[in-house]
C-alpha positions in Angstrom: -12.3 4.1 -11.1 -11.2 2.4 -14.4 -8.6 0.5 -12.4 -11.2 -0.5 -9.8 -13.6 -1.6 -12.5 -11.0 -3.6 -14.2 -10.0 -5.3 -11.0 -13.6 -6.1 -10.2 -14.3 -7.6 -13.6 -11.1 -9.7 -13.6 -12.0 -11.1 -10.2 -15.6 -11.8 -11.3 -14.4 -13.7 -14.4 -12.4 -16.0 -12.1 -15.3 -16.8 -9.9 -18.2 -19.1 -10.2 -20.6 -18.2 -7.4 -24.0 -19.1 -6.2 -25.9 -16.1 -4.8 -29.1 -17.7 -3.7 -30.5 -20.5 -1.4 -30.5 -20.9 2.3 -27.3 -22.8 3.1 -23.9 -21.2 3.5 -22.0 -20.9 0.2 -18.2 -21.2 -0.2 -15.9 -20.4 -3.0 -13.5 -23.0 -4.2 -10.8 -20.5 -5.2 -7.6 -20.7 -3.2 -7.3 -17.0 -2.7 -3.5 -17.2 -2.6 -1.3 -14.7 -4.4 2.2 -15.4 -5.7 4.8 -12.7 -5.1 8.4 -11.9 -5.8 10.7 -12.5 -2.8 11.9 -9.5 -0.8 14.4 -9.4 2.0 12.1 -7.9 4.5 8.6 -9.0 3.5 8.2 -11.7 0.8 5.1 -13.6 -0.2 5.1 -17.2 -1.2 2.9 -20.2 -1.8 4.7 -22.7 0.5 6.2 -22.8 3.9 9.3 -25.0 4.0 9.7 -25.2 7.8 8.9 -28.4 9.7 8.2 -28.8 13.4 5.6 -28.6 16.0 7.4 -28.0 19.3 7.2 -24.7 21.2 11.0 -24.8 21.8 11.5 -24.7 18.0 9.9 -21.2 18.0 11.5 -19.7 21.1 13.3 -16.4 20.8 16.7 -18.2 20.8 15.5 -20.7 18.2 14.3 -17.9 15.9 17.7 -16.1 16.3 19.6 -19.3 15.5 17.7 -20.0 12.3 18.2 -16.3 11.3 14.6 -15.6 10.2 11.2 -14.9 11.6 8.5 -16.8 9.7 5.1 -14.9 9.7 1.9 -16.0 7.9 -0.6 -13.5 6.5 -3.1 -13.1 3.7 -2.4 -10.0 1.7 -5.8 -9.0 0.6 -6.9 -6.9 3.6 -5.9 -3.2 3.1 -4.8 -1.2 5.0 -3.5 -4.0 7.2 -1.8 -6.2 4.6 -1.9 -5.9 0.8 0.4 -6.2 -2.2 2.1 -3.2 -3.9 2.7 -2.9 -7.6 5.7 -5.3 -7.3 3.7 -7.9 -5.3 5.6 -7.1 -2.1 3.5 -7.3 1.1 2.9 -3.9 2.6 0.6 -2.4 5.2 0.3 -2.0 9.0 0.8 -5.7 9.7 3.8 -5.9 7.4 5.5 -3.0 9.1 4.8 -4.6 12.5 6.3 -7.9 11.3 9.4 -6.0 9.9 10.0 -4.2 13.1 9.7 -7.4 15.2 12.2 -9.2 12.9 14.5 -6.1 13.1 14.4 -6.1 16.9 15.2 -9.8 16.9 18.1 -9.2 14.5 16.8 -11.7 11.9 15.4 -11.7 8.4 11.6 -11.5 7.9 10.1 -14.3 5.9 6.4 -13.2 5.5 4.3 -15.8 3.8 1.2 -14.8 1.8 -1.2 -17.8 2.0 -5.0 -18.5 2.1 -6.6 -16.9 5.2 -8.0 -20.1 6.5 -4.4 -21.5 6.7 -2.8 -18.6 8.5 -3.5 -19.7 12.0 -3.3 -23.5 11.4 0.3 -23.0 10.1 1.3 -21.5 13.4 -0.6 -24.2 15.3 1.2 -26.9 13.3 4.6 -25.3 14.0 5.2 -24.3 10.4 5.5 -20.6 11.2 6.6 -18.6 14.3 3.6 -16.3 14.3 0.6 -15.0 12.3 -0.1 -11.3 11.7 -3.1 -11.0 9.5 -5.7 -8.6 11.0 -6.6 -11.4 13.4 -9.4 -10.9 16.0 -8.5 -12.6 19.3 -11.8 -14.5 19.6 -12.4 -17.5 21.8 -12.3 -19.9 18.8 -8.8 -18.9 17.8 -7.6 -19.1 21.4 -8.4 -22.8 21.5 -5.6 -23.5 19.0 -3.1 -20.6 19.4 -2.2 -17.9 22.0 -3.1 -14.3 21.1 -1.2 -11.2 21.9 -2.5 -8.0 23.3 -4.5 -6.0 20.8 -2.2 -3.7 18.7 -4.9 -2.0 16.7 -8.5 -1.6 18.0 -11.5 -1.4 15.8 -15.1 -2.5 15.3 -17.1 -4.3 12.6 -19.9 -3.2 10.3 -22.0 -4.0 7.3 -21.0 -2.5 4.0 -23.8 -2.1 1.4 -24.5 -0.2 -1.8 -25.1 3.4 -1.1 -28.7 3.1 -2.5 -29.4 0.4 0.1 -28.0 2.2 3.1 -31.5 2.8 4.5 -32.9 -0.5 3.2 -30.7 -3.0 5.0 -30.8 -1.7 8.6 -31.3 -4.8 10.8 -31.6 -8.6 10.8 -35.2 -8.5 9.6 -34.4 -6.4 6.5 -31.5 -8.8 5.7 -33.6 -11.9 6.1 -33.1 -14.2 3.1 -30.4 -11.9 1.7 -26.8 -12.9 1.0 -24.1 -11.5 3.3 -20.5 -12.0 2.1 -17.4 -12.2 4.2 -14.0 -13.8 4.2 -13.8 -17.5 4.9 -12.5 -18.3 8.4 -12.7 -14.7 9.5 -14.4 -13.8 12.8 -17.3 -12.3 10.8 -18.2 -15.8 9.6 -19.3 -16.6 13.1 -20.9 -13.2 13.6 -23.2 -13.8 10.5 -24.2 -17.2 11.8 -25.0 -15.9 15.2 -26.4 -12.4 14.5 -28.0 -12.9 11.1 -29.1 -16.6 11.1 -31.9 -16.0 8.5 -29.4 -14.6 6.0 -27.2 -16.6 3.6 -23.4 -16.5 4.3 -21.3 -16.2 1.2 -17.7 -17.2 2.2 -15.0 -16.0 -0.1 -11.1 -16.2 0.0 -10.7 -12.5 0.5 -12.5 -9.2 1.0 -11.8 -7.7 -2.4 -13.9 -10.6 -3.9 -16.6 -9.8 -1.3 -16.7 -6.2 -2.4 -16.7 -7.2 -6.1 -19.8 -9.4 -5.4 -21.4 -6.5 -3.6 -20.9 -4.1 -6.6 -22.4 -6.6 -9.0 -25.4 -7.4 -6.8 -24.4 -11.0 -6.0 -24.7 -10.1 -2.3 -26.7 -7.6 -0.3 -23.9 -6.7 2.1 -20.4 -7.4 3.2 -19.6 -7.9 6.9 -16.0 -6.7 7.7 -14.1 -4.4 10.0 -15.0 -0.7 10.0 -11.5 0.5 9.0 -11.4 -1.6 5.9 -15.0 -0.6 5.0 -14.1 3.1 5.2 -11.1 2.4 3.0 -13.3 0.8 0.4 -15.7 3.7 0.5 -12.9 6.1 -0.2 -11.8 4.3 -3.3 -14.9 2.8 -4.8 -18.0 4.9 -5.5 -21.4 3.9 -4.5 -20.6 2.1 -1.1 -21.9 3.0 2.3 -21.9 1.6 5.9 -25.5 0.5 6.8 -27.2 0.9 10.1 -27.4 -2.8 10.5 -25.7 -3.6 13.9 -22.7 -5.9 14.2 -21.9 -6.7 17.9 -18.5 -8.0 19.1 -17.7 -9.8 22.3 -15.7 -7.9 24.9 -11.9 -8.1 24.1 -12.5 -8.9 20.4 -12.6 -5.4 19.1 -9.2 -5.3 17.3 -6.3 -7.2 15.9 -3.7 -9.4 17.7 -0.7 -11.5 16.8 -1.0 -15.3 17.0 1.8 -17.6 18.3 1.9 -21.3 19.0 -0.1 -22.5 22.0 2.1 -22.5 25.1 4.8 -20.3 23.6 4.8 -18.0 26.7 8.3 -16.5 26.1 7.5 -15.4 22.5 4.1 -14.1 23.5 5.5 -12.0 26.4 8.1 -10.6 24.1 5.6 -9.7 21.4 3.3 -8.0 24.0 6.3 -6.0 25.3 7.1 -4.9 21.8 3.5 -4.0 21.0 3.4 -1.8 24.1 6.7 -0.2 23.1 5.6 0.5 19.5 2.3 2.0 20.7 4.0 4.3 23.2 6.5 5.5 20.5 3.6 6.2 18.1 4.8 3.7 15.5 1.5 1.7 15.2 -0.4 4.9 14.4 2.3 6.0 12.0 2.3 2.7 10.1 -1.5 2.7 10.0 -1.7 6.2 8.4 1.1 5.4 5.9 -0.8 2.2 5.0 -4.1 4.0 4.5 -2.4 6.6 2.3 -0.7 4.0 0.1 -3.8 2.0 -0.2 -5.6 5.1 -1.3 -3.0 5.9 -3.9 -3.4 2.4 -5.3 -7.1 2.7 -5.3 -7.8 -0.2 -3.0 
């Protein structure tokens, strides 16, 4: 708890937030993390590749350049987060490692701001994005999304004392609901809680920090991450306030450049293979365990 408290206080010192009013608020912080390079999963602040053509991201092109470039945002345990040495770990990192291994290339996993994860793939600056991405209709306009590799729902995380207070849209009217900027939950808040104020932050740890200090009434996020926070931070609970998802959007998928049918088909084949072998479940349990040990 000392570690968690220190983390929360350090994040709060770095933020200047508005927690009232009727319009959506947005943090000006970049949310990016710098990290030491690692052969299998390294984080960085820039992507050096250039290009915007599907053929530059085909299986053969990836093999020829000798590396698989994957974008992510490593503040989303247990899917992707940083270990004590700033290496990217978690379920999504393991999936990316295995994909690179099966291609016979090095993994270059880039830790960037979440709202840049998909655009970098769209622009041709990365081969794919693996960042706990929900395959919603908006993303599918700009990139192609794989089959879901991990299924899960969404919920409202609140202070334990308010679990029976914030139970629906009416009880959250005029209240601040935090979520990650550009995440699918941003749209869900606008559609399902239009009378609440959306506080959009670079990552979910900052959202939870704001919840703990009372700067927001709730955090909308995926249920798995909410349960992980509840394990490691006292005083949190999942409220009864409903969060509905469109059919086919209950889970995480890999994003590739629009029209890259060859790479998409290969990724889907591998996802099916990994699921059947039990690897996805294994990676997920390992990630939850490690996140728990780190107190995140």
